[in-house]
Structure formats: C-alpha cells, structure tokens
C-alpha atoms as an extended CHARMM CRD file, in Angstrom:
* protein
*
       164  EXT
         1         1  UNK       CA           -145.7200000000      -22.9200000000      158.9610000000  PROA      1               0.0000000000
         2         2  UNK       CA           -148.1930000000      -20.8750000000      161.0760000000  PROA      2               0.0000000000
         3         3  UNK       CA           -149.1180000000      -17.3650000000      159.9720000000  PROA      3               0.0000000000
         4         4  UNK       CA           -147.4660000000      -14.6730000000      162.1520000000  PROA      4               0.0000000000
         5         5  UNK       CA           -149.7100000000      -12.8880000000      164.6500000000  PROA      5               0.0000000000
         6         6  UNK       CA           -150.6090000000       -9.2230000000      164.0700000000  PROA      6               0.0000000000
         7         7  UNK       CA           -148.1540000000       -8.2330000000      166.8260000000  PROA      7               0.0000000000
         8         8  UNK       CA           -145.3380000000      -10.2760000000      165.2430000000  PROA      8               0.0000000000
         9         9  UNK       CA           -146.2130000000       -8.8210000000      161.8590000000  PROA      9               0.0000000000
        10        10  UNK       CA           -145.6740000000       -5.2770000000      163.1900000000  PROA      10              0.0000000000
        11        11  UNK       CA           -142.6520000000       -5.9480000000      165.4030000000  PROA      11              0.0000000000
        12        12  UNK       CA           -140.6220000000       -8.3760000000      163.2910000000  PROA      12              0.0000000000
        13        13  UNK       CA           -138.0230000000       -6.5110000000      161.2220000000  PROA      13              0.0000000000
        14        14  UNK       CA           -138.3270000000       -7.0560000000      157.4920000000  PROA      14              0.0000000000
        15        15  UNK       CA           -135.4380000000       -8.2600000000      155.4120000000  PROA      15              0.0000000000
        16        16  UNK       CA           -134.4030000000       -5.2250000000      153.4120000000  PROA      16              0.0000000000
        17        17  UNK       CA           -131.5820000000       -5.4860000000      150.9120000000  PROA      17              0.0000000000
        18        18  UNK       CA           -129.0060000000       -2.8830000000      149.9110000000  PROA      18              0.0000000000
        19        19  UNK       CA           -131.2620000000       -1.4610000000      147.1680000000  PROA      19              0.0000000000
        20        20  UNK       CA           -134.2180000000       -1.1010000000      149.5870000000  PROA      20              0.0000000000
        21        21  UNK       CA           -131.9970000000        0.7320000000      152.0830000000  PROA      21              0.0000000000
        22        22  UNK       CA           -130.6680000000        3.0120000000      149.3460000000  PROA      22              0.0000000000
        23        23  UNK       CA           -134.2230000000        3.8290000000      148.2770000000  PROA      23              0.0000000000
        24        24  UNK       CA           -135.1550000000        4.6400000000      151.8850000000  PROA      24              0.0000000000
        25        25  UNK       CA           -132.1380000000        6.9250000000      152.3050000000  PROA      25              0.0000000000
        26        26  UNK       CA           -133.0540000000        8.8400000000      149.1580000000  PROA      26              0.0000000000
        27        27  UNK       CA           -136.6880000000        9.2120000000      150.2620000000  PROA      27              0.0000000000
        28        28  UNK       CA           -135.5630000000       10.4750000000      153.6740000000  PROA      28              0.0000000000
        29        29  UNK       CA           -133.3610000000       13.0850000000      152.0540000000  PROA      29              0.0000000000
        30        30  UNK       CA           -136.1600000000       14.2070000000      149.7280000000  PROA      30              0.0000000000
        31        31  UNK       CA           -139.6500000000       12.6820000000      149.9160000000  PROA      31              0.0000000000
        32        32  UNK       CA           -140.5160000000       14.4530000000      146.6600000000  PROA      32              0.0000000000
        33        33  UNK       CA           -137.8460000000       12.6490000000      144.6370000000  PROA      33              0.0000000000
        34        34  UNK       CA           -139.2880000000       10.9170000000      141.5840000000  PROA      34              0.0000000000
        35        35  UNK       CA           -139.1610000000        7.1830000000      140.9460000000  PROA      35              0.0000000000
        36        36  UNK       CA           -137.0930000000        7.9660000000      137.8390000000  PROA      36              0.0000000000
        37        37  UNK       CA           -134.5200000000        9.8970000000      139.8950000000  PROA      37              0.0000000000
        38        38  UNK       CA           -134.3440000000        7.0590000000      142.4330000000  PROA      38              0.0000000000
        39        39  UNK       CA           -133.9640000000        4.4470000000      139.7040000000  PROA      39              0.0000000000
        40        40  UNK       CA           -131.0270000000        6.3830000000      138.2120000000  PROA      40              0.0000000000
        41        41  UNK       CA           -129.2950000000        6.5970000000      141.5860000000  PROA      41              0.0000000000
        42        42  UNK       CA           -129.8120000000        2.9560000000      142.6730000000  PROA      42              0.0000000000
        43        43  UNK       CA           -129.2110000000        1.5070000000      139.1910000000  PROA      43              0.0000000000
        44        44  UNK       CA           -132.5710000000       -0.2160000000      138.7720000000  PROA      44              0.0000000000
        45        45  UNK       CA           -135.3100000000        0.4320000000      136.2490000000  PROA      45              0.0000000000
        46        46  UNK       CA           -138.3600000000        2.3970000000      137.3570000000  PROA      46              0.0000000000
        47        47  UNK       CA           -140.7270000000       -0.5890000000      137.6660000000  PROA      47              0.0000000000
        48        48  UNK       CA           -138.7100000000       -2.4780000000      140.3210000000  PROA      48              0.0000000000
        49        49  UNK       CA           -138.1210000000        0.7760000000      142.2340000000  PROA      49              0.0000000000
        50        50  UNK       CA           -141.8480000000        1.5630000000      142.1710000000  PROA      50              0.0000000000
        51        51  UNK       CA           -142.6760000000       -2.0020000000      143.3020000000  PROA      51              0.0000000000
        52        52  UNK       CA           -140.1370000000       -1.8710000000      146.1370000000  PROA      52              0.0000000000
        53        53  UNK       CA           -141.5250000000        1.4650000000      147.3730000000  PROA      53              0.0000000000
        54        54  UNK       CA           -145.0990000000        0.1380000000      147.1810000000  PROA      54              0.0000000000
        55        55  UNK       CA           -144.0770000000       -3.0260000000      149.1020000000  PROA      55              0.0000000000
        56        56  UNK       CA           -142.3400000000       -0.9650000000      151.8090000000  PROA      56              0.0000000000
        57        57  UNK       CA           -145.4600000000        1.2220000000      152.0970000000  PROA      57              0.0000000000
        58        58  UNK       CA           -147.7310000000       -1.8380000000      152.3910000000  PROA      58              0.0000000000
        59        59  UNK       CA           -145.4760000000       -3.4310000000      155.0240000000  PROA      59              0.0000000000
        60        60  UNK       CA           -145.3480000000       -0.2320000000      157.0740000000  PROA      60              0.0000000000
        61        61  UNK       CA           -141.6470000000        0.4460000000      156.5900000000  PROA      61              0.0000000000
        62        62  UNK       CA           -142.6510000000        3.7440000000      154.9800000000  PROA      62              0.0000000000
        63        63  UNK       CA           -145.4340000000        5.0340000000      157.2130000000  PROA      63              0.0000000000
        64        64  UNK       CA           -146.0220000000        8.4120000000      155.5790000000  PROA      64              0.0000000000
        65        65  UNK       CA           -144.4680000000       11.2430000000      153.6420000000  PROA      65              0.0000000000
        66        66  UNK       CA           -144.2010000000       14.5790000000      155.4110000000  PROA      66              0.0000000000
        67        67  UNK       CA           -142.6900000000       18.0350000000      155.2000000000  PROA      67              0.0000000000
        68        68  UNK       CA           -140.4370000000       19.0630000000      158.0790000000  PROA      68              0.0000000000
        69        69  UNK       CA           -141.4510000000       22.5550000000      159.1320000000  PROA      69              0.0000000000
        70        70  UNK       CA           -139.4800000000       25.1630000000      161.0320000000  PROA      70              0.0000000000
        71        71  UNK       CA           -141.8900000000       25.7610000000      163.9320000000  PROA      71              0.0000000000
        72        72  UNK       CA           -140.7080000000       29.3130000000      164.5130000000  PROA      72              0.0000000000
        73        73  UNK       CA           -141.6490000000       30.3030000000      160.9460000000  PROA      73              0.0000000000
        74        74  UNK       CA           -145.2920000000       29.3000000000      161.5690000000  PROA      74              0.0000000000
        75        75  UNK       CA           -145.6780000000       31.0540000000      164.9330000000  PROA      75              0.0000000000
        76        76  UNK       CA           -145.0810000000       27.9510000000      167.0390000000  PROA      76              0.0000000000
        77        77  UNK       CA           -142.0320000000       29.2760000000      168.8350000000  PROA      77              0.0000000000
        78        78  UNK       CA           -142.2940000000       27.5180000000      172.2020000000  PROA      78              0.0000000000
        79        79  UNK       CA           -141.3040000000       23.8630000000      172.4410000000  PROA      79              0.0000000000
        80        80  UNK       CA           -141.9330000000       22.0510000000      175.7170000000  PROA      80              0.0000000000
        81        81  UNK       CA           -141.0060000000       18.5580000000      176.8410000000  PROA      81              0.0000000000
        82        82  UNK       CA           -143.7290000000       17.2800000000      179.1920000000  PROA      82              0.0000000000
        83        83  UNK       CA           -143.2740000000       14.3420000000      181.5010000000  PROA      83              0.0000000000
        84        84  UNK       CA           -146.6270000000       12.8640000000      182.5270000000  PROA      84              0.0000000000
        85        85  UNK       CA           -147.3700000000       10.3880000000      185.3090000000  PROA      85              0.0000000000
        86        86  UNK       CA           -150.7870000000        8.7700000000      185.5470000000  PROA      86              0.0000000000
        87        87  UNK       CA           -152.5310000000        8.0570000000      188.8610000000  PROA      87              0.0000000000
        88        88  UNK       CA           -153.8260000000        4.6510000000      187.7560000000  PROA      88              0.0000000000
        89        89  UNK       CA           -152.0440000000        2.2230000000      185.4730000000  PROA      89              0.0000000000
        90        90  UNK       CA           -154.8730000000        0.1660000000      184.0370000000  PROA      90              0.0000000000
        91        91  UNK       CA           -155.2410000000       -0.5350000000      180.3380000000  PROA      91              0.0000000000
        92        92  UNK       CA           -158.4420000000        1.5420000000      180.2300000000  PROA      92              0.0000000000
        93        93  UNK       CA           -156.7880000000        4.5410000000      181.9180000000  PROA      93              0.0000000000
        94        94  UNK       CA           -153.8070000000        4.4320000000      179.5650000000  PROA      94              0.0000000000
        95        95  UNK       CA           -156.0640000000        4.0980000000      176.5280000000  PROA      95              0.0000000000
        96        96  UNK       CA           -158.1330000000        7.1300000000      177.6110000000  PROA      96              0.0000000000
        97        97  UNK       CA           -155.0000000000        9.2310000000      178.0150000000  PROA      97              0.0000000000
        98        98  UNK       CA           -153.6170000000        8.1550000000      174.6360000000  PROA      98              0.0000000000
        99        99  UNK       CA           -156.9180000000        8.8820000000      172.9080000000  PROA      99              0.0000000000
       100       100  UNK       CA           -157.0410000000       12.3750000000      174.4440000000  PROA      100             0.0000000000
       101       101  UNK       CA           -153.4540000000       13.1020000000      173.3810000000  PROA      101             0.0000000000
       102       102  UNK       CA           -154.2290000000       12.0920000000      169.7880000000  PROA      102             0.0000000000
       103       103  UNK       CA           -156.8390000000       14.8760000000      169.7210000000  PROA      103             0.0000000000
       104       104  UNK       CA           -154.3500000000       17.5840000000      170.7380000000  PROA      104             0.0000000000
       105       105  UNK       CA           -152.5820000000       19.2670000000      167.8300000000  PROA      105             0.0000000000
       106       106  UNK       CA           -150.0750000000       20.8620000000      170.2190000000  PROA      106             0.0000000000
       107       107  UNK       CA           -148.6530000000       17.4050000000      171.0140000000  PROA      107             0.0000000000
       108       108  UNK       CA           -146.3880000000       16.5290000000      168.1100000000  PROA      108             0.0000000000
       109       109  UNK       CA           -144.7750000000       13.4580000000      169.6720000000  PROA      109             0.0000000000
       110       110  UNK       CA           -145.6690000000       11.2290000000      172.6030000000  PROA      110             0.0000000000
       111       111  UNK       CA           -143.7910000000        8.2100000000      173.9330000000  PROA      111             0.0000000000
       112       112  UNK       CA           -144.6530000000        5.6620000000      176.5890000000  PROA      112             0.0000000000
       113       113  UNK       CA           -141.6110000000        5.4660000000      178.8710000000  PROA      113             0.0000000000
       114       114  UNK       CA           -140.3080000000        3.6120000000      181.9040000000  PROA      114             0.0000000000
       115       115  UNK       CA           -139.3220000000        5.1500000000      185.1980000000  PROA      115             0.0000000000
       116       116  UNK       CA           -140.9290000000        7.7780000000      187.3890000000  PROA      116             0.0000000000
       117       117  UNK       CA           -143.1600000000        9.0640000000      184.5500000000  PROA      117             0.0000000000
       118       118  UNK       CA           -145.3680000000        7.1200000000      182.1650000000  PROA      118             0.0000000000
       119       119  UNK       CA           -145.2180000000        9.3570000000      179.0810000000  PROA      119             0.0000000000
       120       120  UNK       CA           -142.9900000000       11.9960000000      177.5710000000  PROA      120             0.0000000000
       121       121  UNK       CA           -144.4540000000       14.4300000000      175.0700000000  PROA      121             0.0000000000
       122       122  UNK       CA           -143.0910000000       17.0860000000      172.7640000000  PROA      122             0.0000000000
       123       123  UNK       CA           -145.4960000000       20.0290000000      172.7320000000  PROA      123             0.0000000000
       124       124  UNK       CA           -145.2830000000       23.0490000000      170.4290000000  PROA      124             0.0000000000
       125       125  UNK       CA           -147.2770000000       26.2550000000      171.0030000000  PROA      125             0.0000000000
       126       126  UNK       CA           -147.1170000000       29.9190000000      170.0490000000  PROA      126             0.0000000000
       127       127  UNK       CA           -145.8030000000       31.2440000000      173.3570000000  PROA      127             0.0000000000
       128       128  UNK       CA           -145.9190000000       30.8450000000      177.1330000000  PROA      128             0.0000000000
       129       129  UNK       CA           -149.5280000000       32.0680000000      177.3360000000  PROA      129             0.0000000000
       130       130  UNK       CA           -150.7850000000       29.4940000000      174.8370000000  PROA      130             0.0000000000
       131       131  UNK       CA           -148.7770000000       26.7810000000      176.6030000000  PROA      131             0.0000000000
       132       132  UNK       CA           -150.3190000000       27.7880000000      179.9290000000  PROA      132             0.0000000000
       133       133  UNK       CA           -153.7830000000       27.5420000000      178.3580000000  PROA      133             0.0000000000
       134       134  UNK       CA           -152.9040000000       24.1200000000      176.9070000000  PROA      134             0.0000000000
       135       135  UNK       CA           -151.5020000000       22.9040000000      180.2380000000  PROA      135             0.0000000000
       136       136  UNK       CA           -154.4150000000       24.0750000000      182.3860000000  PROA      136             0.0000000000
       137       137  UNK       CA           -157.4110000000       23.7990000000      180.0830000000  PROA      137             0.0000000000
       138       138  UNK       CA           -156.5490000000       20.8780000000      177.8190000000  PROA      138             0.0000000000
       139       139  UNK       CA           -153.9820000000       18.6530000000      179.4880000000  PROA      139             0.0000000000
       140       140  UNK       CA           -155.3050000000       19.4200000000      182.9630000000  PROA      140             0.0000000000
       141       141  UNK       CA           -158.7800000000       18.2470000000      181.9810000000  PROA      141             0.0000000000
       142       142  UNK       CA           -157.6590000000       14.7040000000      181.1790000000  PROA      142             0.0000000000
       143       143  UNK       CA           -158.7670000000       12.2980000000      183.8810000000  PROA      143             0.0000000000
       144       144  UNK       CA           -156.1630000000       10.3020000000      185.7330000000  PROA      144             0.0000000000
       145       145  UNK       CA           -153.1720000000       12.6290000000      185.3350000000  PROA      145             0.0000000000
       146       146  UNK       CA           -151.1830000000       12.5330000000      188.5400000000  PROA      146             0.0000000000
       147       147  UNK       CA           -148.1850000000       14.7080000000      187.7690000000  PROA      147             0.0000000000
       148       148  UNK       CA           -146.9150000000       16.8250000000      184.8770000000  PROA      148             0.0000000000
       149       149  UNK       CA           -143.4140000000       18.2310000000      184.7040000000  PROA      149             0.0000000000
       150       150  UNK       CA           -142.6650000000       20.7420000000      181.9360000000  PROA      150             0.0000000000
       151       151  UNK       CA           -139.1970000000       21.4500000000      180.5910000000  PROA      151             0.0000000000
       152       152  UNK       CA           -138.8550000000       24.3930000000      178.2100000000  PROA      152             0.0000000000
       153       153  UNK       CA           -136.5710000000       23.9130000000      175.2120000000  PROA      153             0.0000000000
       154       154  UNK       CA           -134.0250000000       26.7170000000      174.9430000000  PROA      154             0.0000000000
       155       155  UNK       CA           -132.6800000000       25.6320000000      171.5470000000  PROA      155             0.0000000000
       156       156  UNK       CA           -132.4660000000       22.6350000000      169.2460000000  PROA      156             0.0000000000
       157       157  UNK       CA           -128.9510000000       21.1950000000      169.0840000000  PROA      157             0.0000000000
       158       158  UNK       CA           -129.6940000000       18.2250000000      166.8140000000  PROA      158             0.0000000000
       159       159  UNK       CA           -132.8510000000       17.1360000000      165.0620000000  PROA      159             0.0000000000
       160       160  UNK       CA           -132.7320000000       14.3360000000      162.5550000000  PROA      160             0.0000000000
       161       161  UNK       CA           -134.4130000000       11.2180000000      161.2290000000  PROA      161             0.0000000000
       162       162  UNK       CA           -133.5770000000        7.5790000000      161.8700000000  PROA      162             0.0000000000
       163       163  UNK       CA           -130.4410000000        6.8290000000      159.8720000000  PROA      163             0.0000000000
       164       164  UNK       CA           -130.7140000000        3.8720000000      157.5200000000  PROA      164             0.0000000000
C-alpha cells in the first residue's frame, strides 16, 4: 500500500476511540490536568494515557497547550474583525501576505475565506488609537492589499473550543 502524501497525512482524520476522545475533552477543560488525574477519570493506567497523549501530539491532533486570557485584563480591550481582499491572487502574493500576518502580534486569528474577501482576521489592540496605528502603519504597509473592512466587536456572546 502506498505511503500517504504529506497533504493526506495532515487532512485525513485519525481514528480516535472513545478513550482518546475522553482524554481530549479533559485536556480541553484543563490543559494542566495530570496524567494520573486523566487515568483515574478514563479508567486506564497512567502509561497508556501518557502514550495516547504523546501519539496525539505527534500526529498533530493536539497542536499545543495554551492559556485562554481575558484580553481586557491585559489592556487589550479592542477586538476588531478585519476582512481583507488582495489585489492579486497569485500564490506568491498570498504567501507574502500570510508571512506578514504571522509577524503581527495584534492578529490572533486569520482565516482564508471564500467570497468578496480573501481573509478574515481577529485583531486585538489596546484601544482605537492603537488599532488605527496598526491599520495604517502595519497592515497598510503590506503590498497587494486591495481592501480592508473593519468591524468593531461590541461584546463577546459565545467563545469556546471545538467540542469533541
């Protein structure tokens, strides 16, 4: 049987059993939970739990562990949704834009989308003045941007993780 391509390797869903899914749910609820605590809750010994977690990390199911931060408590009170359309749609132009976005700490999420715009980004800054500076002096300096539409978030109604 031929070895899967790199693309297939990343896009093909893995076969996760009930125990794997339970482990993932527990890690999503608390990334600091110990292997011992997980093993007690999923009724496996610590070694298989550790091995399953390691396997899911190696396969990219678990990409990273992170702390969810309340932006307003760290002086990042303005959240903006930015729709971005590029002038040119070549691979090189898209790659340049993506590389530039990766260098911008204000951009906390960015998605390639279909429709009138090419990308949608979630941007977090201190206030309107810092967003203006970001928009004009950082985002505005990226070559090939045709149109940017900013929508200011008034409040967060729901914010969650992918449910397993």
